[in-house]
C-alpha positions in Angstrom: -12.4 147.4 147.2 -10.0 149.9 149.0 -9.6 151.8 145.9 -13.0 152.4 145.0 -13.9 153.6 148.2 -11.0 156.2 148.3 -11.8 157.3 144.6 -15.9 157.6 145.9 -14.5 159.4 149.0 -12.2 161.6 146.7 -15.3 162.5 144.9 -17.8 163.2 147.5 -14.7 165.4 149.3 -14.1 167.3 146.0 -17.9 168.1 145.5 -18.6 169.7 148.7 -15.1 171.7 149.2 -15.9 172.8 145.7 -17.7 175.7 147.8 -14.9 176.6 149.4 -12.0 176.3 147.2 -13.7 177.1 143.8 -14.4 180.9 144.4 -10.6 181.2 144.7 -10.0 179.4 141.4 -12.5 182.0 139.7 -11.2 184.6 141.7 -7.7 184.0 140.8 -8.8 183.4 136.8 -10.7 186.6 136.4 -9.5 188.8 138.7 -5.9 188.2 139.8 -4.5 187.4 136.8 -7.2 188.9 134.4 -7.6 186.0 132.2 -11.0 185.9 129.7 -12.3 183.5 127.3 -13.7 184.3 123.7 -17.4 183.5 123.5 -17.6 182.1 126.9 -21.2 181.9 127.3 -21.2 180.0 124.1 -18.7 177.7 125.1 -20.3 176.7 128.2 -23.7 176.6 126.7 -21.9 174.0 124.0 -20.2 172.0 126.9 -23.6 171.3 128.6 -25.4 170.5 125.7 -22.6 167.9 124.5 -22.6 166.5 128.3 -26.4 166.3 128.3 -26.4 164.4 124.9 -23.3 162.0 126.0 -24.2 161.6 129.8 -21.7 158.4 130.2 -18.1 157.9 130.1 -16.5 160.7 128.4 -12.7 161.7 127.5 -11.8 165.1 127.3 -8.9 165.4 124.9 -7.3 168.7 125.0 -4.1 170.3 123.3 -1.2 170.9 125.9 0.8 174.2 126.2 1.2 175.5 129.8 1.5 173.9 133.1 -2.0 174.9 134.4 -4.1 173.6 131.1 -6.3 171.7 133.4 -7.2 174.8 135.3 -7.7 177.2 132.7 -10.0 174.4 130.9 -12.0 173.8 133.9 -12.8 177.5 134.6 -13.9 178.1 130.9 -15.9 175.0 130.5 -18.4 175.5 133.1 -19.3 177.8 136.0 -19.1 176.7 139.6 -23.0 176.7 139.7 -22.7 174.7 136.7 -20.2 172.1 138.5 -22.3 172.0 141.6 -25.6 170.7 140.0 -24.0 168.4 137.7 -21.2 166.7 139.8 -19.9 164.5 136.8 -19.0 167.7 134.7 -15.7 168.2 136.6 -13.3 165.9 134.9 -10.9 163.8 136.6 -7.5 164.6 135.8 -4.0 162.5 135.4 -0.8 164.5 136.7 2.2 163.0 136.7 3.3 162.2 140.2 6.5 163.9 140.6 5.2 167.3 139.4 2.8 168.0 142.4 4.3 165.5 145.0 6.7 168.0 146.2 4.1 170.4 147.4 1.6 169.7 150.0 -0.5 173.0 148.3 -0.5 171.3 145.3 -1.2 167.6 146.5 -4.3 168.8 148.3 -5.4 171.1 144.9 -4.8 167.8 143.1 -6.9 165.7 145.4 -9.6 168.2 145.5 -9.7 168.6 141.9 -10.2 165.1 141.1 -6.7 163.9 140.3 -5.8 160.3 139.7 -1.6 160.4 140.0 0.4 158.4 136.9 4.1 157.9 137.1 6.0 157.6 134.3 8.5 154.3 134.4 6.3 152.8 137.4 6.1 149.1 137.8 3.8 147.0 135.9 1.1 146.4 138.8 1.4 150.2 139.7 0.3 151.1 136.1 -2.2 148.5 136.2 -3.7 150.2 139.5 -3.7 153.3 138.0 -6.1 152.0 134.7 -8.2 150.2 137.1 -8.8 153.5 138.7 -9.5 155.1 135.5 -11.9 152.3 133.7 -13.5 152.4 137.3 -14.5 156.5 137.0 -15.0 156.2 133.4 -17.6 153.2 133.8 -19.4 155.2 136.5 -20.2 157.8 134.0 -17.3 160.3 134.7 -15.1 162.5 132.7 -11.4 161.8 132.4 -9.3 164.9 131.1 -6.5 163.5 129.0 -3.6 165.6 127.0 -3.3 162.9 124.0 0.4 164.7 123.2 1.7 163.0 126.4 3.7 166.3 127.2 3.6 170.1 126.4 4.1 170.7 122.7 7.8 173.0 122.8 6.7 173.7 119.2 3.2 175.6 120.3 1.6 173.3 117.9 -0.1 170.0 117.9 2.4 167.5 118.2 1.2 164.8 115.4 4.4 163.0 115.1 5.4 162.0 118.7 2.7 161.4 121.0 1.3 159.5 123.7 -0.6 156.4 123.1 -2.5 156.6 126.3 -5.7 157.8 125.1 -5.9 155.1 122.8 -5.4 152.8 125.7 -8.0 154.5 127.5 -10.6 154.2 124.5 -9.8 150.4 124.4 -11.0 150.1 127.9 -14.0 151.5 127.9 -15.0 151.6 124.0 -18.2 153.1 124.6 -16.8 156.3 125.8 -17.4 159.4 124.1 -14.4 161.6 123.0 -14.9 165.3 123.3 -12.0 167.2 121.8 -11.0 170.5 123.0 -8.6 173.1 121.3 -7.4 175.4 123.8 -5.1 178.3 122.8 -4.3 181.5 124.2 -5.2 184.1 121.5 -3.0 187.3 122.9 0.5 185.4 123.4 -0.4 181.5 122.9 2.2 179.0 122.3 4.6 177.1 124.7 4.7 178.8 128.4 5.3 177.3 131.8 2.2 180.0 133.1 -0.1 182.0 130.6 0.8 185.8 130.4 -1.4 188.2 132.5 -4.7 189.1 130.7 -4.5 186.5 128.2 -7.6 186.0 126.2 -8.3 182.0 125.4 -10.0 180.7 122.2 -11.8 177.2 123.0 -13.1 174.8 120.2 -15.4 171.7 121.1 -15.5 168.6 118.7 -16.8 165.2 119.5 -16.0 162.4 117.8 -16.2 158.6 118.1 -12.8 156.8 117.0 -13.0 153.6 115.7 -10.5 150.9 114.6 -10.9 147.4 112.9 -7.4 146.6 114.2 -6.4 144.6 117.5 -3.9 145.2 120.0 -1.0 147.9 120.3 -2.0 148.7 116.6 -5.3 149.9 117.6 -4.6 151.7 120.4 -2.0 153.7 118.4 -5.1 153.9 115.7 -7.3 155.3 118.1 -4.8 157.6 119.7 -4.1 158.7 116.2 -7.5 159.7 115.5 -7.8 161.8 118.5 -4.5 163.9 117.9 -5.5 164.0 113.9 -8.7 166.0 115.0 -6.5 168.3 117.5 -4.4 169.1 114.7 -7.4 169.6 112.5 -9.1 172.1 114.8 -5.4 173.9 115.3 -5.3 174.2 111.6 -9.3 175.5 111.4 -8.0 178.2 114.5 -4.9 179.6 112.7 -6.9 179.9 109.0 -9.5 181.9 111.0 -9.3 185.8 111.4 -9.0 185.2 115.3 -5.7 184.1 115.0 -4.6 187.7 113.8 -5.9 189.3 117.0 
């Protein structure tokens, strides 16, 4: 009960303070770092369309290359006005607790950015509590953003050999959730980096899938996660086969 109340409070606070902090995020994105996105209007139109067609629980599954992929993704997929008009369009994120707990600014950013902290190697009780929070926000019709690989890819490509099963576990908890795969990559510099280079231009591809499995237990979890990672790999291959990759 207390966790549900805390999540609802966080949801409301993040919505109202979006008016204050979103302009700062967008100003940093477009003016301070001069980031841009390929066919931005079309990407946002497609995201709105997908959300209208699939208004319930959704997993936003993205490849992972930089420390701020969640922020970059959020700034590209929708405008501040779009998030204010459709509160459920702003995804919840699942950052590793130790990556932001050292700084008050990052803790505040994560709170306002709708984060549910996770801890690798946590106790069974702590892990179950975090999973219950994820299930709750999904079942109320919100979006959770997750990196199916479970870590940043050092090779700069989708790692379809060594990846987490967390996306499959989430999908097992809420089987009716829609999976929106997002392939995100810098077109100028790209690849693995702590921080994208100034003036980076991002490519974004969106694909809705509905993973299903006839297996049970851990094998089902692994199968669902594999389908998601395989879709991201297919999207990556499609990008590198296109003229855009040569820019």
